[in-house]
Structure formats: structure tokens, C-alpha cells
N, C-alpha and C positions, 0 to 999 in steps of 0.2 A: 329671947329671940325677937319679941315684938318691940322691945325698947331699942335693940340694936338696929332693927329695920327702920324704926322711926328716926333714929339719929343719922343713919346713912342718907335717908331721904331728905332730912332737914339740911344736912351739910351740902348735898348736891343742889337742892333748890335754893338754898341760901346764897350760894355763889351766883346762880343764875339771876336771882333778884338783884343782887348788888350790881352786877354788870348791866342789867337792863335799866336799873334806876340811874346809874351813872350816864348811860347813853342817852336816855330821855332828858335828864336834867341838863346835861351839857349841850344837847341839841337845842333845847328851849333857851338856854342862856346865850348860846352862840347867835341865835336869831336876833337877840337884843342888840348885838353889835351894830346892826343896821338901823336900829330904831331909837337908840338913846344917844345922848351927847356924852354922858359920863361913862366912857367905855372901861375905865379902870375898875369900876365896880363889877362889870361883867367878867372881866379877866380874873378878878379875885375869886368870883364864884366858880369859874372853871378850874382854877388851881386848887381851890378848897375841895371841890367834889372829886377831882382826880386823885388828890393826895389821900383823902378819906377812903375812897374805894380801894386804892392800892393797899393801904394799911389794913383794911378789913379783910380783903382777899388774902393777904399775906398771913394774917392771924389765923384765918380759917384753915389755910394750907398747913401751917405749922402746928396748930392745935385744933384738930377737927372736933375734939371733945368739947369745945366751947358751946356747941349747940345743946349740950346737956346742962348748960347754965344759962337758961334763957333770960333770967332777970338781968344779969350782967350785960348780955348782948343788947337787950332792948334799952337799958339805961344808957349805955355808951352811944347807941344810935340816936337816942333822943337828944343827947348833947350835940351830936353832929347836925341834927335837923335844926336845932336852935341856932347853931353857928351859921348855917346856910341862910336862915331867916334874917339874922342880923346883917350878914354881908349883902344879901340880895335886896334887903329892905322890903320884903313882902312881894317880890316879883314872881313871875311864872315859874322860875327855877325852884323856888321854895315849895310851891304846891306839888311840883313833880317829885321833888325829893321826899316830901312828907307822904305822898301816896306810896312811894317805894318803902318808906318806913313802916307803913301799915301792912304791906305785903310781907316784909321781913318779920314783923311781929307775929303774923299769922303762921309763918313757916316754923318758927321756933316755939311758939306758945300754943298754937291751935286756937280753939275757941276761947281759951283763957286770955286771949289778947283783947277781949272786948273793952276792958278799962283803958288799955293803951289806945285803941281806936277812938274811944270817947275823948281822951285827953288830946290827941292830935286834932280831932274834929273841933274841939272847943278852941284850941289855939288858932286853927285855920279860919274858923268863923270870925274870931276877933280880928285877925289880919284882913279878912275879906271886908269886914265892916269899915276898917280904917282905909282900905284901898278905895272902896266906893265913896267914902266921905271926901277923900282927897281929889278924886278924879271925876266923879259924877258922870259915869258913862251912860249911854243910851240904855233903855229898859231891857232890850233883848241881850245886850252884852252883860248887863248887871245880872240877869237871870243865869247866864252861863257861868259867870264868876262865882255866884253863890253856890253852884253845884260842885265847885272844886273841893271843899272840905270833905265831901262824902266819898271822894275817890279813894282815900286811904282805907276806909272800911270795906269798900267793894273789892279793892285789890287784896285786902287781908282775907276776906272770905274766899276769894279765888285761890289764894295761896294755901289756905287750910284744906280746901278740896283737893288741890293738886298734891300736897304733901301726904295727905291720907291715902290717896290713890296710889302714889308711888310706894309708900311704906307697905301697903297691902300687896302690891305687885312683888316687892322684894321678899316679903314673907312667904308668899306663894312660891316664888322661884326657889327660895332656900329650902322650903318643904319638899318641892319636887326633886331638887338636887339630892337631898338626904335620902329620899325614897329611892332614887335611881342608884345611889351608892349602895344602899342596903340590898337592892335587887341584884346589882352587879356582884356584890360580895357573896350573896346566896348562890347565884349562878356559878360563880367561880368555885365555890366549895362543892357544888353538885358535880361540876365538870371534873374537878380533881378526884372526887370520890369515884366517878365513873371510870376515869383513866386508871386509877389504882386497882379498881375491881377487874377491869378488862385485861390488865397486864400483870402487875406485880402480885396481886392477890391470888390470881389463878395459879401462877407459878409457885408461890409459897404454899398453896394448898397441896399441890402435887409433891412438893418437898416434904411437907408434913406427913402425908400418907406413906411415902417411902421411908421416912424416918421411923414411923410407928411400926412398920413391918420389919425393920432391920434387926432389932434384938432377937425376935423369935427365929430369925433365919441364920443367926451366927453359928449355932451348934448343928442344926439339922441340915441346912442347905448353904454351905459356905459360898458356893458359886453365886447363888441368888443374893446372898448378903453382900458379896463383892459388887454385884450389879446394882443393888439398891444403894450402896454407898456411893457408887459413881453417879447414880441418879440424883442423890442428895447434893453432891458436889456440883454437878452440872446445873441443877435447879437453882442453887444458891448463886452461882455465877450468873445465870440468866436473870434472876431477880435483881441482882446488883446492876446488871447492864440495863435492864428495863427501867429501873429507878433513875439511873444516870441519864438515859435517853429522855425520860419524862421531864426531868429537871432541865435538860438542855432545851427541850421544846418550849418549856415555860419561860425560858430566857427571852424568847422572841415576843412575849406578851407585854413588854414594858410600855408604859403609858406615853412616853415621849417619843415614840417611834411610829411612823406611819406604816400602814399595811404594805405599801409599795416598797418602803425601805426594808421591812422584814423579809419580803419575798426576795429582794435583791441580795440581802445578806445570806439567806439560805442558799441561794445559787452560788454565791462566791465561796461559802464555806464548803459546800459539796464539791465544787470544782477543784478547790485547793486540796481537799482530802483524797479525791480519786484521780486527779490528774487529767480528767476529761474536760475539754473546753465546753463552757456553757455560754450560749448566746441568749441574752435576755432582752426582750422587747416589752417594756412595762408602761402601761398607762398609769396615771395617778388616780386611784380609786380608793374610797374609804368605806367598806361595808361595815355593818354592825359587828360588835365584838365577837359574838358567837360564830358569825360567818367567817371573820378573819381567822379565828382559831381553827375551825374545821378545814378551811382552804390551805392553811399552812401545814396542817397535819397531812392532808392529801398530797401536797407538793413534796413534803419530806418522804412520804411513803413511795410516791412515784419515782423519785430520784433514787431511793434505796433499791427499788426493783430494777432500775436501769443498771445500778452498780452490781447487783447480784446475778442478773440473768441476761442482760442485753448484749454484753461485750461491745458496747457502742464506742465510736470514736468521737462523736460530737452530740451535743444535746442542745435543744432550743426550748426556752421557757417563754411563754407569752401570757401577759396579763392585760386584758383589753376591756374597756368600757363599751358595751354594745347598746343598741336601742332598747333592748329588753332586760338588761342586767349587766352582770360581770362574767367574764370568761377567763378561766385559767387553763392553760394548755401546756403539756410537756411532750416533746417529740424527740425521739432518738433515732439514730441510723444503725441500730443493732440488728441482731439475728431475727427478731420478731418471732411470732408464733401464731397458730390458728386460734382465732377467737370464737368461742361457742356462742350460739344465739342467746343462751341464758347464762349470765355471768355467775350465777350461784353454782353452776357446775364446776367452776374453777376451784371451789373449796375442796371438792373431792380429789383434785389434783394437787392439793397443798398450796394453791395460790391464794392464801388467806388475805394477803395485802390488798389485792384488787377488790375482793369482796368487802373488806373493811372500808376502802375508799368509797365504794358505791354507797355503803350505809351512811358514811359521814356526809356525803353529798345530799342524801335524802333527808338527813336530820335538819338541814338548813333550807329545805325546800328546793334543792337543786337536783341536777341530773348529771350522771357520769357517763361518758361515752369512751369506749375503747376500740381503737382501730389498729390492726396489725396483720401482717402477712408474713409467713416464713421467709426470712432473708430480706425483708423490706422494711424493717424497723417498726416502731410502734408510736402511737399517739394516744395520750390520756388527756381528755378534756372534761372540764366541769363547768357547767353554766348555772349560775344562781340568778333567778329572776328578779326583776326590779321590785317586786312586791315584798321581798325580804328586807327592804330598807337600804339598798345600795345607793351610795352617793356617786353619781357619774361625774367624771372629769370633763373639762372642756378641751377643745382641741389644743389649746396652748399649754395644757398640763402634760401632754404626752412627752415621755422621755425618749431620747434617742436610743437607737439600738446599740447595744454594747456587747462585745465578745470577750471572753476570758479563756 
């Protein structure tokens, strides 16, 4: 993992160094067009640097693994530096290019580039001595020129630091991603286990008890045996239906689908299956995975209640980003009913779905509200606060209202 992170960092920073070196060298060389009489030499430097940079970038793009062979990279670059030296005859373009060579060596070799920096500095000092001997500049200019050979080593040290920091950042990011994937997998297994326990497992337990009592009842109580056999058959059918529903609900958990798209598809599927028009008003919001899952389960259960009990002619589904979180609302124009002050009392009236929706809302830190009057329809709304990690959309993300 560490080697891979280092190679990725070296490949990325290597491209950046090549581009920066080319820009600095060509700018310095181009400035010479206004200062020298022999412009052909400056043009030759520009062409050489441009061609060399394009070739090196192309090689890195095609063979990113080249950074794993630093000796070959540094040797080839040393040849290019020497070519620039010959063409420029020790001009400022050479010193810029040599400084970039020190940075490139630092990227691919790290602190092992010290001999390379020493070699470049030795050549640069030789070139500097020759330049000073030929031109005899003022003392302050001479001091400035003498500092040029050290630029490669300084640039190389900076490149080492930058490459190491980027490699560590990549390693940390990879570690965090792996941990997040493991946590998500564990959470998914726990969720699936909970769903199986709450639905299929309980049904199969009842089937098992009825099946155990069936043999003893065959001779003594045929009527009871017949009833138990019916219970076993009905339980098996219910277990198969619950498993199918669970698999169908898991189908909406695919990674390449947004939460808004999943809500939209649930509405479309339910409307097509029941023939009841669904009007959807959906903001683009992206809550955490567990919030997405529980809200889609609440939506499916709310729509299932409408199909079973409401006798509705139209249904409206609203998904909204609010200042405090995200709101999911399902409204129908059905027969309605009297809502007790304590929703837990609905369980005694066999309204287990509403109680389950309230429990699911509490599991993700949200709150469920139920509004209904006899003959006036019903509204189920769930609000999850922003503290649960909801990413709110901007105004431009809001989808237009659609009716089906």
C-alpha cells in the first residue's frame, strides 16, 4: 500500500514538475529574444524544451510505472539537461532546466537523489565559472549567478517534502476508505440480519411451531390438524412474500442511484401497480446510507397503507430540503381515520405499519407525524434533522413537480 501511494504521488508530482520546468525555462529563454542578437539559439532552446517536455509527459501518461524505475528516469533527464546546456551555451534557460531536473530527481528518488543534486551542482558551478570568466559582471550580479547551482538541490528538497506529504495523504485516504467500506459492509450485514429477524424469521418460527404440533393432532384432533396445516401453508406463503419484498426493497440500495432517484422510482412503481396517480415534488438531497434506507422503507410502507386502507384517488409525495434537515411527506385524499394521541395505541388496532414507521424514523434520529381525519385523507411526514448528516440541495437542484 505504501509503495503504491508513493508511486501515485510521484507520477502526479512528476507531471507537475515537468510542466512547471518547461514553463519557467521557456519563459526565461523567450526573454532572451529581446536581449541577444543570435535569436536562432533561443528558438532552438524553446523547441528542444517543448519537444522534451511533450515526450516526457507522453511517456508518463502511457507508462505510469516509469516512476518505479527512477534510475532510468533520472539518467534520461540528465541527458536532456546536457542537451539544453549545449544548445543554450550556459544561458539562464540551462539553470532553470537544471533546477527542474533536481526537483524531478527528488520526486522519483527522494533523499536518495543527493548524488544527483551534487552532480548537477558540480556541472552548474563549472558553467557558472565559465560564464563569469567570459562576461565579468558586477559583483552583485556575480553573487546572484553563483547562487544558481544551488537551486536544483533546494528544488529537490522541496519536491521530496511534497511527494512524501502527498504519499502519506493518499495512504491515509486509502486507509479511511477501506475502513469506511468495512463499516458499511458490517452495517449492511446488521441491517439485513435485523430485517430477516423482524419479518421472515418470525414468520418461519410460527410455521415451525405449527409444524411441530401437526403430527400429534392428526389422529386425535383432525380439525385442529387441518387448521395447523393451513397455518403452515399460509406461513410459508407469507415467508416467501416477505423474502421477496425484502429483496425488492434491497434493489433500491444500488450505489449508482441517488436517493432522489430511488424515491422517484418507488413512486412510479407503486403508481403503475395500483393505478393511483402519484404527484411527486422532489428536492435533490443525499442523506447518509442508513437514513436513505429507513426513509425508503417508510415511503414504501406509507404507500402500502394507502393501497390497503385509504381508497384514495390521488397521492402526493414530497421530498424537501429544509433549513433543519430533510422532510419526506406522503399525502392521500382517501377515507382517513381518527388518529390517537399515542401512536403506540394503533398497534392494538392491528395498525403495525404506522408503529413500524415511527420506530424507523426514531432509529435515524427523526420524527414521524401522522395527520388524518375521517373522510379527509391522511398525511404521513418524517423529518430527519441536519445533525444526522443530511446534505442539503441548492435551489437549482430542485426538480419540477411531476404527476403520474
